[in-house]
N, C-alpha and C positions, 0 to 999 in steps of 0.2 A: 613855869612846871616842865617845859620841855627839858630845861636842859637836868631836871632833875631826874625827867625820864629815863633821858640820855647816859646818865652816874647810875643809876639802879639797873639798867638793862646792858648798855655797850661798854660802856666804859672797862668794865673788867676784862671783857672779852678783848678789844682791842689793846689793851696793855698787855696781858698775858699772849698772842698774838707778837707784838712786839720784843715781849722777853725771850719768846723763842727763837729771834735773830740775834741776840748777843749773851745770855749769858750760855755757860758751858755747862752739859749734860754732868759733868762730875761734881755739881756745886761748890765750886771752887769760883766762885763770884767777886769781884773787886770792886771799889766804888769807880775804878775805871774799864770794864768790863761795857759801859755801852759803847766805848771805843774800837770796839771791837768785833766783826761780826763774825758768826758763825759761821760754818761750811755750808750747814743747812739752808739760810737764808736766799742762798744761790739754788737750791733745791725746789724750794718754796717761792722763790721770783720768774725764774727762767727756768722749767723743769725741763722743758728740750735741749737748749742750747747748754747746761749743765752736765746732759745724760749725754751732748755731743762732745763736750770737750774733759768726757772721761771722768767726771766728776771732782775735776782737780778745775779749785778757783781761781791758780795762778795762769790758763790757759785762757779765762775771760779776759775781757778788756776793761779797762778803766772807766767805760761808759757803764757796765757791768756794776762796778764795784760806788761810781757817784747815786746809781739809781739805788740800788741797794742800801748805802747809807740815807740817804733823802728819801726813803721808803719808810726804813726803821725810825728815824726822825720824826718822821711825822706820823707816825703812826702812835708814837708817846707824846708828843706836844700837842697836835692839834685836838686830842678828847682833852686835854687836861687845859686847854684854854677853852674849853664849850665850856666845861664843868664851872669854872671861875667868870666866865661869862668876861673873855676879855681877848678884844678883837673875833667874837662870834660869828657875827657874819663874813667874814671874811675866812673862819676858822673851818665854818660848817658848811663854806664852798669849794674847802680844800678838802671834807672828807667826803663831799660829792665825788670830785674827782677821784680821791683815793677807792671808795666802796666801786666805782663802777672799773676802776682798771681792777681792781683783785677780785671782781666779777668775770672779768675780760679772762683773765689770767686760768680763775678758776675752769673756764668753760674750756680756753681753747689750751690753756698748757697742760691743765693736769685732766681733761677730758670728764669734766663734771655735768652730770645732766642738768641742765635749767632750769628745766620744766617751763610749763606754760602758764602765762597767767589768763586769768577767767575759768579755769576748771575747777573741779572740787578738789584735788590735792595744794599740799603746800609744798614747795618747793625752795628752790632757790632764788628764781629770779619775782617771786615773792616775797621772801625774806630780806631779799637786797631792796626790793619797789620798797615796802616798809622805813628802813634805813635812810633811803635816799630821802621819803617825804618828810621824816624828822629833823635833819638836816635842811631842807628847803626852808621847813618851818623856821626854822633859825634862822636863814637867809633875809627871809622876809619881814621874818617879825625883832628880830634883834633876841636879844639877851634876857631883857626883862631886867625891870624894877632893880632886884638885887643884883646887882652884876657891877663888873669893874668897870664896865664901859660906861652905865650909868654913873657911878661914884668919882671915874675919872673926867666925866664931860665926852668920853668918843661918842655918845649917842645920847639925842635928847628925849626926854619922856614923849613918851606915844601921846597923841591928841584922845579927850576921850572919845568914844561912839555916840552920834546924834542922839542914841536913846541911851545910854546910858550901860549900855552894857560893850563887853568888849569885841571887835568884830571877830 
């Protein structure tokens, strides 16, 4: 159920976001376009450093390139693994880290207002807290019965709750 909720609500968001990092704006994407990052990825991931480099990707370090490739691949692969239920706990843990870094970049790099928890407004921090809660439940409970984790034997079936109801 958790994976279905993720697929219905956040899968498209993460894949669209990852797509902005690899697909060019002219619509001339090829099969190997995912191996080439668009310059906008640096504006998204390293806004202040990219501005300081005069918006020239060649003036950034190799570390920036490695982080950009790793983050982009993670944004494609981790959601896919969660949806199919393969390495779900590890993938969900990776997504928690991803959302934390994404939120820090939005607030510290782009100047987004995080908002506050426990107020009447729904802001960035409220949304990201819900996302992390979804991923935390996947880390704690696993993918469930209809998953590649279960079918492959990577995850044992959960024991029934003493009351007969799920915990």
